[in-house]
C-alpha positions as YAML, in Angstrom:
chain: A
units: angstrom
residues:
- id: 1
  name: MET
  ca: [-2.91, 57.65, 18.27]
- id: 2
  name: VAL
  ca: [-0.57, 58.64, 15.56]
- id: 3
  name: ARG
  ca: [-1.93, 57.80, 11.92]
- id: 4
  name: SER
  ca: [0.17, 58.14, 8.69]
- id: 5
  name: TYR
  ca: [-1.04, 60.35, 6.07]
- id: 6
  name: ASP
  ca: [-1.50, 58.80, 2.79]
- id: 7
  name: ARG
  ca: [-2.83, 61.26, 0.02]
- id: 8
  name: LYS
  ca: [-5.60, 59.95, -1.97]
- id: 9
  name: THR
  ca: [-5.95, 62.63, -4.74]
- id: 10
  name: GLY
  ca: [-3.60, 63.49, -7.62]
- id: 11
  name: ARG
  ca: [-3.03, 66.85, -6.15]
- id: 12
  name: ALA
  ca: [0.37, 68.67, -7.07]
- id: 13
  name: ASP
  ca: [2.88, 69.25, -4.41]
- id: 14
  name: ALA
  ca: [2.88, 72.64, -2.69]
- id: 15
  name: ASP
  ca: [6.14, 73.56, -4.17]
- id: 16
  name: ARG
  ca: [4.87, 76.96, -5.43]
- id: 17
  name: PRO
  ca: [6.55, 80.19, -4.25]
- id: 18
  name: VAL
  ca: [5.23, 81.78, -1.04]
- id: 19
  name: ARG
  ca: [3.89, 85.18, -1.08]
- id: 20
  name: VAL
  ca: [3.63, 87.39, 2.02]
- id: 21
  name: ARG
  ca: [1.32, 90.29, 2.34]
- id: 22
  name: PHE
  ca: [1.94, 92.96, 5.12]
- id: 23
  name: VAL
  ca: [-1.12, 94.20, 6.89]
- id: 24
  name: GLU
  ca: [-0.37, 96.78, 9.73]
- id: 25
  name: ARG
  ca: [-1.97, 95.74, 13.06]
- id: 26
  name: GLU
  ca: [-1.68, 96.86, 16.59]
- id: 27
  name: GLN
  ca: [-0.84, 93.26, 17.89]
- id: 28
  name: ILE
  ca: [0.26, 90.37, 15.88]
- id: 29
  name: ASP
  ca: [-1.42, 87.11, 15.65]
- id: 30
  name: ALA
  ca: [1.57, 84.93, 17.25]
- id: 31
  name: GLU
  ca: [-0.38, 81.61, 16.51]
- id: 32
  name: LYS
  ca: [-0.61, 82.41, 12.65]
- id: 33
  name: VAL
  ca: [3.01, 83.56, 12.57]
- id: 34
  name: ALA
  ca: [4.16, 80.34, 14.31]
- id: 35
  name: GLU
  ca: [1.98, 78.24, 11.81]
- id: 36
  name: VAL
  ca: [3.50, 79.97, 8.86]
- id: 37
  name: LEU
  ca: [7.01, 79.60, 10.02]
- id: 38
  name: ILE
  ca: [6.31, 76.04, 10.77]
- id: 39
  name: ARG
  ca: [4.79, 75.45, 7.37]
- id: 40
  name: LEU
  ca: [7.74, 76.84, 5.65]
- id: 41
  name: ALA
  ca: [10.28, 74.91, 7.57]
- id: 42
  name: LEU
  ca: [8.59, 71.62, 6.76]
- id: 43
  name: ARG
  ca: [8.07, 72.35, 3.22]
- id: 44
  name: ALA
  ca: [11.85, 73.15, 2.94]
- id: 45
  name: ALA
  ca: [12.92, 69.98, 4.87]
- id: 46
  name: GLY
  ca: [15.95, 68.22, 3.41]
- id: 47
  name: ASP
  ca: [16.79, 70.80, 0.63]
- id: 48
  name: GLY
  ca: [20.08, 71.59, 2.10]
- id: 49
  name: THR
  ca: [19.37, 75.00, 3.42]
- id: 50
  name: ALA
  ca: [19.30, 76.44, 6.93]
- id: 51
  name: THR
  ca: [15.48, 76.43, 6.60]
- id: 52
  name: GLY
  ca: [15.52, 73.01, 5.32]
- id: 53
  name: ASP
  ca: [17.79, 71.64, 8.23]
- id: 54
  name: THR
  ca: [15.32, 73.40, 10.60]
- id: 55
  name: GLY
  ca: [12.40, 71.58, 8.98]
- id: 56
  name: GLN
  ca: [14.27, 68.28, 9.12]
- id: 57
  name: HIS
  ca: [14.80, 68.72, 12.81]
- id: 58
  name: LEU
  ca: [11.21, 69.75, 13.26]
- id: 59
  name: ARG
  ca: [9.85, 66.88, 11.26]
- id: 60
  name: GLY
  ca: [12.09, 64.60, 13.62]
- id: 61
  name: LEU
  ca: [10.57, 66.10, 16.81]
- id: 62
  name: LEU
  ca: [6.98, 65.62, 15.40]
- id: 63
  name: GLN
  ca: [7.43, 61.79, 14.61]
- id: 64
  name: SER
  ca: [6.37, 59.34, 16.96]
- id: 65
  name: ARG
  ca: [8.89, 57.47, 19.00]
- id: 66
  name: ARG
  ca: [7.63, 54.06, 19.76]
...
């Protein structure tokens, strides 16, 4: 069941800059990398950049088609 999200608090949007920190490891955490890339694409959705276009497409794929 898909539920729409309606923010109840007066929290500011997450438009703050993204900081990335490199930590050398023997293996990468692919799930964490995927999560970060998805969040960045969704945040940039609709802003006219290549990342924004990707986010818009991803947002369309995630929406329910009833």
